[in-house]
C-alpha atoms as one frame of an Amber mdcrd trajectory, in Angstrom:
protein
 -12.250  23.864  20.538 -11.336  21.506  23.607 -13.064  18.299  23.063 -12.960
  15.482  25.499 -13.851  11.890  24.781 -14.528   9.428  27.520 -14.811   5.603
  27.153 -13.710   2.760  29.590 -11.287   1.428  27.330  -9.543   1.331  23.752
  -9.832  -2.659  23.734 -10.894  -3.778  20.234 -14.610  -3.023  19.776 -17.035
  -0.918  17.389 -17.625   2.076  19.631 -13.495   2.117  20.017 -13.171   1.883
  16.130 -15.347   4.330  15.611 -13.404   6.679  17.983 -10.151   5.825  16.233
 -11.221   6.735  12.790 -13.142  10.012  14.350 -10.522  11.458  16.610  -7.821
  12.034  14.183 -10.119  14.013  11.824 -11.440  16.008  14.735  -8.016  16.632
  15.673  -6.869  18.153  12.597  -8.600  21.495  13.504  -9.199  21.237  17.310
  -7.862  20.262  20.578  -8.882  16.556  21.121  -8.732  14.657  24.538  -9.401
  10.937  25.030  -9.935   9.820  28.966  -9.857   5.964  29.500  -9.822   3.865
  32.701  -6.562   2.267  31.659  -4.279   2.753  28.408  -3.627  -0.174  25.930
  -0.801  -0.768  23.664  -2.756  -1.599  20.284  -3.474  -0.162  16.982  -6.170
   2.262  17.913  -3.913   3.629  20.678  -1.024   4.424  18.217  -3.409   5.734
  15.457  -4.644   8.155  17.967  -1.220   9.009  19.424   0.223   9.806  16.025
  -2.674  12.116  15.133  -2.020  14.142  18.246  -4.983  13.105  20.273  -3.928
  13.393  23.841  -4.717  10.233  25.601  -5.380  10.544  29.547  -5.398   7.370
  31.492  -7.324   7.178  34.937  -5.034   4.283  35.921  -8.410   2.609  37.202
  -8.514  -1.018  36.045 -12.108  -1.360  37.672 -14.401   0.150  35.351 -17.185
  -0.226  37.798 -15.493   1.243  40.768 -17.454   4.715  41.896 -14.022   6.166
  42.185 -14.180   6.822  38.639 -16.423   9.697  39.234 -13.836  11.635  41.293
 -11.194  10.954  38.566 -13.141  12.041  35.920 -14.169  15.432  38.237 -10.348
  15.993  38.220  -9.495  15.717  34.850 -12.578  17.961  33.872 -11.458  20.741
  36.254  -7.601  20.201  35.384  -8.450  20.877  31.356 -11.161  23.354  30.789
 -13.123  21.462  28.014 -15.672  23.050  25.865 -17.503  19.665  25.448 -17.292
  16.101  26.864 -18.367  13.280  24.694 -19.224   9.859  26.581 -19.361   6.407
  25.090 -20.495   3.198  26.558 -21.632   1.944  29.976 -20.787   2.392  32.734
 -18.932   5.521  31.809 -22.175   6.876  31.077 -23.125   6.837  34.365 -19.792
   8.023  35.827 -19.718  11.130  33.796 -23.266  12.060  34.595 -22.321  12.043
  38.096 -19.319  13.985  37.801 -21.106  16.641  36.029 -22.877  17.451  39.434
 -19.639  19.004  40.444 -18.337  20.443  37.217 -20.314  22.838  34.859 -19.818
  21.059  31.274 -21.587  20.804  28.244 -22.304  17.022  28.021 -22.912  14.612
  24.755 -23.468  10.734  25.150 -23.418   8.334  22.025 -25.824   5.180  22.541
 -24.226   2.399  20.439 -26.836  -0.348  20.962 -30.359  -1.291  20.382 -30.081
  -3.386  24.008 -28.352  -4.130  26.832 -28.373  -6.343  30.067 -30.087  -3.248
  32.027 -33.275  -2.650  29.902 -36.034  -4.729  30.800 -35.181  -4.370  34.599
 -37.793  -2.019  35.856 -35.538  -0.720  38.707 -32.738   0.652  35.957 -35.193
   2.770  34.392 -35.558   5.666  36.954 -31.788   5.311  37.249 -31.169   5.823
  33.736 -33.945   8.587  33.140 -31.531  10.439  35.858 -28.202   9.737  34.143
 -29.479  10.491  30.617 -31.138  13.472  32.063 -27.686  15.073  32.635 -26.929
  14.968  29.050 -27.223  17.961  26.725 -27.377  15.769  23.425 -28.227  12.214
  23.330 -26.816  10.544  20.065 -27.799   7.460  18.760 -25.812   5.489  16.010
 -28.902   4.636  14.272 -32.663   5.495  14.104 -33.164   1.953  15.359 -30.949
   2.556  18.487 -32.920   5.862  18.973 -36.218   4.420  18.846 -35.262   1.600
  21.277 -33.648   4.078  23.609 -36.723   6.741  23.701 -39.000   3.617  24.575
 -36.747   2.620  27.495 -36.542   5.720  28.899 -40.418   6.849  28.224 -38.863
  10.048  26.703 -40.617  12.171  24.398 -40.290  11.568  20.582 -39.749  15.218
  19.915 -37.230  15.754  22.909 -34.556  17.999  20.966 -31.657  16.383  22.964
 -32.025  13.159  20.880 -30.545  13.097  17.446 -29.137  10.341  14.895 -25.488
  10.456  13.799 -24.879   7.431  11.817 -21.411   5.796  12.124 -18.778   6.101
   9.671 -15.836   4.225   8.335 -12.283   5.499   6.940 -13.214   4.708   3.278
  -9.500   5.250   1.995  -8.401   2.494   4.277 -10.909  -0.199   2.814 -10.617
  -0.216  -0.757 -12.564  -2.654  -3.059 -10.298  -5.522  -3.764 -11.706  -7.412
  -6.520 -14.777  -5.345  -8.225 -14.540  -7.074 -11.503 -15.283 -10.760 -10.699
 -15.666 -13.297  -8.169 -12.702 -15.409  -7.456 -13.617 -19.172  -7.235 -10.314
 -20.260  -5.804 -10.915 -18.074  -2.659 -14.264 -19.438  -1.502 -13.922 -18.198
   1.965 -16.454 -16.594   4.485 -15.486 -14.124   6.857 -17.432 -12.793  10.039
 -15.404 -10.031  11.883 -16.991  -9.551  15.375 -16.476  -9.993  19.263 -17.646
 -13.344  20.684 -20.222 -11.562  23.075 -23.992 -12.398  23.636 -25.404  -9.910
  21.173 -23.291 -11.625  18.178 -24.542 -15.044  16.752 -21.629 -17.149  15.665
 -23.461 -20.297  16.187 -26.050 -19.572  13.529 -23.077 -19.104  10.982 -21.540
 -22.306  12.184 -24.664 -24.410  11.804 -25.107 -22.795   8.331 -21.828 -24.459
   7.345 -23.288 -27.779   7.454 -25.386 -26.990   4.399 -22.653 -25.115   2.258
 -20.105 -26.715  -0.090 -17.505 -28.637   1.694 -14.695 -26.674  -0.108 -16.097
 -23.281   1.685 -13.948 -22.237   4.656 -15.272 -19.747   7.229 -12.985 -17.652
   9.493 -13.785 -15.820  12.475 -12.169 -12.822  13.466 -12.238 -11.623  17.428
 -12.409 -13.033  20.564 -14.532 -13.076  23.848 -16.298 -14.796  26.444 -18.529
 -17.206  24.126 -15.749 -17.939  22.183 -15.191 -21.490  23.784 -18.560 -22.352
  23.471 -18.514 -21.834  19.778 -15.629 -23.911  19.383 -17.221 -26.799  21.010
 -20.118 -26.595  18.824 -17.621 -26.623  15.815 -16.161 -29.908  17.426 -19.674
 -31.456  18.026 -20.758 -30.959  14.020 -17.095 -32.058  13.000 -16.350 -28.726
  11.130 -12.788 -28.365  12.637 -11.463 -28.535   9.179 -13.434 -25.862   7.995
 -14.196 -23.318  10.456 -11.006 -21.496  11.962 -10.750 -19.190  14.768  -8.059
 -16.681  14.110  -8.467 -14.447  17.475  -8.114 -10.570  17.586  -6.311  -9.011
  14.677  -5.758  -5.466  14.897  -5.843  -5.196  11.026  -8.424  -6.948   9.298
  -7.943  -5.656   5.661  -5.521  -8.947   4.880  -8.065 -11.109   5.595 -10.837
  -9.220   3.850  -9.131  -9.266   0.609  -8.510 -13.328   0.956 -12.588 -13.555
   1.661 -15.247 -14.177  -0.954 -18.192 -13.102   1.213 -18.729 -11.133   4.461
 -21.434 -12.236   6.950 -22.606 -10.082  10.100 -24.742 -12.450  12.315 -26.105
 -10.669  15.222 -29.086 -10.933  17.798 -29.005  -7.328  18.216 -27.050  -4.411
  17.119 -26.731  -0.935  17.245 -25.323  -0.255  13.510 -23.241  -2.788  11.666
 -19.689  -0.921  11.664 -18.049  -4.061  10.643 -20.364  -4.701   7.842 -19.983
  -1.437   6.483 -16.121  -1.885   6.330 -16.462  -5.427   4.679 -18.888  -3.559
   2.210 -16.367  -0.699   1.591 -13.552  -3.479   0.781 -15.737  -4.824  -1.914
 -17.268  -7.785  -0.424 -20.861  -8.567  -0.545 -22.362  -8.719   2.780 -25.109
 -10.986   4.232 -26.626 -10.145   7.539 -29.014 -10.678  10.301 -32.399  -8.772
   9.396 -32.356  -7.233  13.075 -32.854  -3.524  13.690 -29.754  -1.387  13.259
 -27.846  -3.987  11.165 -30.920  -4.423   8.977 -30.782  -0.651   7.974 -27.423
  -0.699   7.120 -27.478  -3.481   4.685 -30.915  -3.519   3.143 -31.215  -2.871
  -0.223 -27.483  -3.807  -0.901 -26.605  -6.949   0.437 -28.567  -9.947   1.304
 -30.767 -10.444   4.841 -31.388 -13.439   6.696 -33.948 -14.087   9.724 -31.854
 -13.764  12.955 -31.189 -17.492  14.061 -32.027 -19.332  10.675 -29.042 -21.221
   9.681 -30.934 -22.756   7.034 -31.787 -19.512   5.117 -28.184 -17.996   5.654
 -26.865 -21.181   3.856 -29.372 -20.846   1.073 -28.294 -17.156   0.387 -24.690
 -18.066   0.610 -24.849 -20.939  -1.974 -26.999 -18.520  -4.446 -24.093 -16.377
  -4.313 -21.526 -18.845  -4.541 -23.048 -20.231  -7.697 -24.479 -17.004  -9.460
 -21.637 -14.873 -10.522 -23.879 -12.214 -12.229 -25.757 -12.006  -8.786 -22.574
 -11.825  -6.880 -21.266  -8.991  -8.920 -24.739  -7.077  -8.669 -24.738  -7.351
  -5.079 -20.992  -6.438  -4.794 -21.473  -3.105  -6.507 -24.519  -2.298  -4.468
 -22.536  -2.976  -1.538 -19.587  -0.834  -2.629 -22.021   1.845  -3.679 -24.091
   1.462   0.099 -20.583   2.016   1.885 -19.984   5.271   0.665 -22.828   6.690
   2.265 -21.252   6.031   5.479 -17.929   8.095   5.382 -16.156   8.869   8.626
 -15.821  12.357   7.421 -19.603  13.010   7.054 -19.940  11.539  10.827 -17.396
  14.000  12.010 -18.868  17.137  10.646 -22.216  16.201  11.771 -20.882  15.909
  15.485 -18.508  19.143  15.128 -21.618  20.864  14.280 -23.629  19.678  17.065
 -20.865  20.871  19.197 -20.770  24.171  17.920 -24.725  24.701  18.276 -24.205
  23.546  21.975 -21.730  26.219  22.820 -23.850  29.024  21.192
């Protein structure tokens, strides 16, 4: 098969990380292309190019320009694709419009339970039209599908809708300390972009109720970082909370961590939580839909926005080594349910059915 994936950018993010793991596996047996607005030089790009994925740049830095439609049309006409698989906004709009001019089998993957467009009534008819252009609408979790069906006022039995859980490369994230907790490394880590959907502030406030020898490391950058840094200063936590910025390889930092935290206001799936669990870290996460289903029954859950509950769970795991090891083992086992090879196999089966 000739498979084209379309996404605005390979800048570091959950959807981009999924493609960086997924497409090399697809490329082992199929001809795989990736269309982006602008190419970037990072770990994701190198990994895809080394795996034989053909990256095509539209050389269009404005993600929101309607000119993207004609550029996508041109690529789809030049390369006779069997399937076009789209990710994220606004690419979902531009590719839907491009399909008015090119006959192609379209798939879209919804990556979040919420976005800025939902709740604004005037977007619903637009989105019903745009999503209506797709032959399959995949959600990365059941919570994501539920929210999307409600928003679009779609039928629950619509055969176009399906759930394909995200996966991670389990070989890349090997457990680093299964046997026992290491007291000298009482570090907490949260790997997440600083964007409105993530709740770094709650983790920052929780540090006031966590022993003074415990340090917190934030990996990621984004629009809300400055306000989080200001909050750290207001609470006089500068010596204990560290902003590491964007890190292309998070494995070394996971190996130095004692606990992983994923604090979100809303979430589609929780790919980082799976990566932390696969690396052998017990994970404590917000009880929001999407993320909750990934962590529940394995790691710890706290009410979203409740810093006191988060601090209580952290302290319990710091002080009870038996509890730590029990949760650690549960998290390792849970991560094995989200193998990227299973995700790839499900997508390829979906493509083949569309072409029958």
